[in-house]
MIBA-491433 format. One record per residue: residue in three letters; x, y, z of N, C-alpha, C, O, CB in turn. Coordinates in steps of 0.1 Angstrom, whole numbers, plus 5000, padded with zeros to 4 digits. Atoms other than C-alpha are relative to their C-alpha. Glycine has a CB too. Example, Ala and Ser with C-alpha at 12.3 -4.5 7.8 and 13.67 -1.06 7.14 Angstrom:
BEGIN
ala500949885000512349555078500950125000501950125007499050005012 ser499149895000513749895071499250115008499750225009500450054986 
This chain:
BEGIN
unk500849885000500050005000500950125000501950135007499050005012 unk499349875001501250354991500050075014499050075021499550094989 unk499949934987502550555021499050125001498550145012501450055002 unk500949895000500450855011498649965003497850035009500150084987 unk501450054998497250645011499949965015498949995021499749884991 unk500050044986498150505046499850135008499050135018501349935004 unk500149884992498550865059498650064998498050105008501050114995 unk501449955002495150965043499049925008498149975014499750004985 unk500950084992493450665060500150035014499150035021500449854997 unk499849974986494950755093499350145003498750155014501550015004 unk500749874998493751115089498549995000497850055007500550104989 unk501450025001490351005078499449935013498449975018499649914988 unk500550074988490050765108500050105012499150095020501049895004 unk499949904989491051055132498850094999498150125009501350084999 unk501249915002488351285117498749925003497849985009499950054985 unk501250084998485850995118499749995015498549995019500149874993 unk500250024986486350935155499450135007498750125017501249965007 unk500649874995485551305161498550014997497750065005500850124994 unk501450015004482351255142499249915009498049945012499949964985 unk500750094991481450965164499650065013498650025019500949875002 unk500349934987481551185195498850094999498350135009501250085004 unk501149915002478751395180498649925002497649995002500050064986 unk501250084997476251105187499150014988499549994976499350055012 unk501050005011473051135166500050134992500050244998498649985006 unk499849895009473351365136498950014990498649914984501450004993 unk501149985009470551505116500449994985501550044982499250135002 unk499750035014470551395079500250134993499450234994499049914993 unk499849895009471951645054499549984986499750074978501550045000 unk500650035013470251485025499049895001499049815010501149954990 unk501150104999467151285018500349884991501349874985498750074995 unk499850125008466650955001500949895005501349905017500450044986 unk499250124997468550625001501450045004502049975013500049914989 unk498649964997471950805002500250105010501350165011500650054987 unk499949904989471351025032501249985009501850085013498750005008 unk498950034991473950855054501350044993502250114999500149865004 unk498849975007476650895027500250154998501350215000500149934987 unk500049865002475751255020500350075013501150175014498650054995 unk499849944986475751335058501549985003502150085008499149945010 unk498650024997479151175062501050094992501950154997500449854997 unk499249915008480651365033499950155004500950225004499649994985 unk500249864994479251695047500850025012501550125013498550025003 unk499249994987480851625081501550004997502350055005499649895009 unk498650005004484151555063500450124992501650144989500349874993 unk499749885007483851885045500149984985500850064978501350065005 unk500050035014483351725011498750034993497750004999500449864997 unk501249985007480851844985499549874994500349794989500250114989 unk500650125006478451574973500150004985499950114978498549985004 unk499950015015479051454937499849864996499649775004501450054995 unk500150145006478651154914501349974992501249904982498849994991 unk498750015007482351154904500449854999500149785008501150085007 unk499550145001483850834891501349985007501849875008500249964985 unk498850014993486950914911499749975015498549995019500850134999 unk500350034986487250804948499650135008499950245004501349955007 unk500749894993485351014973501050095008500850215008499049955009 unk499249934990488151114997501549974999501949875004499549975015 unk498650015001491751164988500549864996501449805002500750045013 unk499650135004492050834969499349895006499649775003501449985001 unk500850104993489650644992498550014997498050124998500350015015 unk501450005003486150544982499349985014499649895021499649894990 unk500850014988483550595010498749934998498049964988499850145006 unk501350075001480650355015499449995014500149975024500249864994 unk500750024987478050345043499049894998498549864988499250135004 unk500950115000475950055053499250005013499750025024500749864999 unk500849994989472950065076499949865007499649765001498650054996 unk499950134993473149795104498749985008498749875015501250005009 unk501350034993469649835120498850004991497750034996499950115011 unk501150015010467549785089499649855000500449765001500450054986 unk500550145002465349475085500349954987500249834984498550005003 unk499650055014466449465049501550004999502250105003499450104989 unk498650015002469949355041500350054986500149984976500649855002 unk499849945013471049585013501549984996502449995005499750155001 unk498750015005474149524992500750134999500150245000500149934987 unk499249885002476949774988500350024985500749934978501449995008 unk499749965014477149944954501450034998502050125004499150124996 unk498649985002480649914941500250124990500950224994500649874994 unk499949895009480450134910498949984989498349884988501450014993 unk501050005010478050224882500650004986501650074984499050125001 unk499550005014478550144845499049944991498549834993501349924999 unk500950045010476250114816500649904990501849894989499450124992 unk499650095011476449844789500850084990500450194986498849934993 unk499149915008479249964766500549944987501350004980501250035008 unk499450065013479849724736499550084988500250074977499649864999 unk500549915011477649954714499350115006498950115017499149914990 unk500849894995475950284717498549965002498049874995500050124990 unk501450014998472350304730499649865005498449825002499350044988 unk500350134996472449954745498950005012498149915012501249935005 unk500949994990470550064776498650034995497649985000500450115011 unk501249965007467850214754499449874993498249854994500250114990 unk500450125006467649884735499449915010498349855008501249934992 unk500550094989467249684767498650055005497749975007501050005012 unk501249944995464549924779498849984990497749944994500150155004 unk501050005010462549934747499549864996498449844992500450074988 unk500350135004462649564740499649905011499049805008501249944992 unk500250104989462549394774499350075012499150005022501349945004 unk500749934989460849654797498649955001498149884993500050154999 unk501450044998457449594812499250125006499850215011499949885010 unk500849894996454449824821500250045015500349955023498649974998 unk499949964986454950034852498749985008497649995003500450155000 unk501250024991452649974882499350145002498150145004500449945013 unk500649864998452150354884499250044988498250114989501150105003 unk500649965013451250394847500349904990501449894985500550144996 unk499850115009450750094825500350044986500649954978498849915001 unk499749965013451250304794501550034998501950054987499250124996 unk498549975001454950354802500749885006500249815016500350135008 unk499350124996457550084807501150045010501650155011500749944988 unk498850004991460250024833500849884998500449784993499550025015 unk499250125000463149784836500850015013501850085014500949994987 unk499350014987464249704872500449855001499649765001499150055012 unk499650134999466349394876501349985008502250075006500249934986 unk498850044993468949234899500549874994499949774996499849995016 unk499650115008470949004878501449955004502450025006500150044985 unk498750064997473748754887500449894990499849894979500149955015 unk499550105009475448454872498949884998499249794990501349945004 unk501150105002472148244875498950074992498650194995499649945013 unk501149945008469248304851499050055010498549985019499449904990 unk501049944992466848544868498850044991499050124982500650135008 unk501249985008463348554854499350135004498750145014499049885001 unk500549864997462348924853498650024994497850104999500950104994 unk501350005006459348874830499549864997500349774999500050094987 unk500450135003457148584820500749944988500949824987498550004997 unk499450055013458948564787501549995001502149904996499750094989 unk498650005000462548654795500749995013500250035024500450144994 unk499150014989465348564819501350064996501750064985500149855005 unk498749935003468748734823501049945009500749905020499850155002 unk498950044992472148634836501350064995501450114984500149844999 unk498749955003475748754837500949884996500849775002500650085011 unk499050115004478448544819501350074997501450164989499449934987 unk498649955002482148614820500649934987500849814988500949995012 unk499550065013483448564784501550044999501850154995499250054988 unk498649975000487248544787500650014985501550094983500849905007 unk499649995014487648494749499850134994500650194987499449894992 unk500349865005485848814740500350115009500250235006498550004997 unk499649904990487148994771498950095004499050215003501250074995 unk501249924996483749104783499149925010499249805011499250054988 unk501150064992480949034808498750024993498350134990499950075015 unk501250005009477848944788498850015009498749955019500049884991 unk501450014995474249014797499249914991498849954980499450145002 unk500750105009472648704783498549995003498150015015500649865002 unk501449994999468948684777499449874994499749824983499450124992 unk500650135004466848364775498550024997497850085006500249895010 unk501449985004463448364757499349875003499549764996499950034984 unk500750124996461148114774498949964990498649844989499450025014 unk501150035010458448134747500649924988500049824984499450124994 unk499450075011460848014720501149905004501749844996500650104990 unk499050104994463147814743501450024994502049924989499549864998 unk498749975006466347984731500750125007500050215012499950024985 unk499249894995469148214742500150104988500450064977501449965005 unk499949905011468948544722501450024996502450025004499350135004 unk498649985006471948614699500450155002501650184999500049964986 unk499649864999471848994706501150015011501149955021498850085005 unk498949984991475149094722499950135008499850245003501350004992 unk500149894990474949314753501149975010501149865016498650015007 unk498950034991478049344774500850125005500650245001501049914992 unk499149904994480549534795501549954997501849844999499850025016 unk498750055003484149524783500949995012500850075022500750104990 unk499050014990486949404805500850135002501150175013501049884997 unk499249884999488949714797499450115008500050165018500350054986 unk500749894992486349964810499649965014499650045023498850054992 unk500350054987485349744839501250015009501250065021499549865000 unk498849994992488949724851500450145003500950175014501149924992 unk499749864998489550094846499150065010499650135019499850074986 unk500949944990486450184866500349945014500350025024498549974996 unk499850064987487149934894501350055006501350085018500149844998 unk498749964994490850024898500250155002501050195010501149954991 unk500049864998490250394895499250045013499650125021499450084988 unk500949964989487350404920500349935013500049985023498649974995 unk500050094988488050114944501349945004501349835010499049904998 unk498750054995491750054949500050005015500549905021501250074994 unk500049994985491150164985498650045004497950134998501050115005 unk501449994996487850145003499850025015500649965023499249884995 unk500449984985486350265036498549985001497750044994500450155004 unk501450034997483150115049499650055014500350025023499749854998 unk500449944988481250295076498649945004497749944995499950155000 unk501350054995478450125096499250115007499850185016500249875009 unk500849904994475550345106498749955006498249855001499750124990 unk501350024995472450335127499150124995499650234994499950005016 unk500949905005469450515113498750015008498249915012499649974985 unk501249984991466450665132499250114994499750224990500450035014 unk500949905005463450855120499350075012498650005019498949944990 unk500649924989462351135144498650054995498650144986500950115004 unk501349965004458551185141499750145002499050214995499049915007 unk500349864996458551515158500350104990499550194987500750035013 unk499649905010460551705132500149944986500650004977501350065004 unk500150075013460051445104501450004993501550044981499050074991 unk498650005005463851405099500749865004500349805014500850125005 unk499250114997466251115097501350045008501850155006500449924987 unk498749974993469251095121500949884999500449764997499750035015 unk499150115001472350885119501050005011501450115016500850024986 unk498950024990474750745145501149924993500849804990499449945013 unk498950065007478050655130500849905009501349945019501050104994 unk499550114992479450325142501449964996502350054994499149885000 unk498650055004482450115131500450044987499650064977500049845001 unk499349965012484850225104501049894996501849855005500650145000 unk499050105004486849975083500650044987500050114979499349864998 unk499349965012489450015056500449874992500749774998501350085004 unk499850125008490149775027500950044988500950164983498749944995 unk499249985012492549734997499549904990499349784993501549995003 unk500550095010491349584964501049894997502249914997499850084987 unk499150125003492749234956500450014985501650024983499349875003 unk499750005014492549224918498850004991497749974996500949874997 unk501250015010490349254887499649864997498549834995500450074987 unk500350145002490648884882499149945011498249865008501349914999 unk500950044989489048834916498650054998497649995001500650045014 unk501349935003486249074906499249914990498049884992500250144994 unk500650085010485548854875499649865006498549815003500949984988 unk500350134994485648534896498850015009498049925009501249965009 unk501249984992483048674920498750024992497749994997500250125010 unk501250005009480748754891499649864996498549834996500350094988 unk500250145004481148394879499349925012498449845009501349944996 unk500550074989480348274914498650055005497949985013501050015012 unk501349944996477248494918500150095012499150145017499149895002 unk499849924988478748694947499950154996499550235005501449985006 unk500249865005478649014926498950004989498949914980501350064993 unk501250005009475449104908500050144994500750234998498749975007 unk500249875006474349394886498550045002497649965001500450014985 unk501349954997471349614895499750114990500350214990499950055015 unk500349915011469749784865498750075004497750005007499949924986 unk501249924996467250064871499750104989500450204987500250075014 unk500449915011465550224841498550035001497749945002500349934986 unk501449964999462350424844499650104989500250094978499750065014 unk500449895009460750724827499850135007499650135019498749954992 unk500249874995460351094832499450094990499650074978501350065007 unk500649915009458551384817501150114996501850165005498850075006 unk499149895005460551634796499250084990498950054979501349944992 unk500949915008458451924784498649934999498049905009500550024986 unk501350075002455251774769500249854997499249784995499350074988 unk499850145003456851434763500649925011501149985021501049994988 unk499550094990457851134783501249934993501149894982499049905005 unk498850075005461350974779500549905010500249905021501050114996 unk499350094991463450694792500950075009501550175006500849904991 unk499249944990465250774824500949895006500449815014499150075011 unk499150104995468350564831500550045014501250145016501249994990 unk499749964986468650574869501349935005501749955017498949965009 unk498750064997471950374869500049855000499049785002500350055014 unk499750145000473450034865501249975009502350015006500249954985 unk499050004989475349934896500449855002499649765004499550065012 unk499550134996477649634903500050005016500550095022501449984994 unk500250004986476849524939500649875006500749775000498550015003 unk499550124992478249294966499450025014499450135019501549995000 unk500450004986476949205001501250025009502249975006499149885004 unk498949974991479049325030500649875005501849875008499550085012 unk499450134995479448965042501049944990501849854994498949905003 unk499150055010481348895009501150104997501950074988499249974988 unk499149895004483449215009501449965000502250004992499750125009 unk498650044999486649045020500449894990501549844990500249945014 unk499650085011486448814990500650084989501450044981498749934995 unk499549915011487149114968501150105006502050144998498950094995 unk499149904994489149334993500749935012500249845018499350125005 unk499250044989491849275019499850115011500050235009501549994997 unk500249904989490949435053501350055006502249975008499149945011 unk498849944995493549675067499850045014498750075019500450124991 unk500049964986494549755102500650145000501850164997500849905009 unk499549865000494850135105500150055014499150065021499050094991 unk499849944987496350295135500050154999500650214990501449955006 unk500149855001495550655143501350065007501750025018498850055008 unk498849934995498650875147499650125007498950215001501050024989 unk500449884992498251135174500950124996500850235002500149975015 
């Protein structure tokens, strides 16, 4: 590990322990990412969707530990890249009517290395193709009992670039979340902090093959002027916290006074 990264981790840990002494902290942002937005605010960082690490070469992730739902950790987002407009093709050809408005389609799917049936007709799975150097999104048509020949994929080159740029060094923060009825606000209590170093891109591919890493595709619709259009809400590669040490090596960081 680079010496400058070690120093940054030590500095981050020192700042974080000061945040812990603040006890319950009112959320600085709404929605699912409120804990991360609040943490970045307390660290003096502006919120962004940058593909670069959040904090001086270290990617920050929060995970709620008092939720009845076990949510995976989003590693990074990346759309299908083997041809232009692949996400639009996926939405227009395999989407299904929204529950809110049946005249408009959506495509929400959590896909791993096992065929996942998202509609009555189609199932989807991830396949690592070492010969073509890509991760394929394969589609099976149950009506015709065949795998579709349409090629949809993420290239090894861009996956590796995104992974090693964003996640060479990772910090995971465990948080408690509480909704205060009186002022209708969420509060966070920041718990354990852990630091990790990425093992390798080959391990990332292996975990996709094993089903430990999945992709979460979220495509909906939105109004633009008088028209409605497709709204790509993001395609995220995810892993559960219990599997995080399959992809990363946990580090022991000592705070220097």
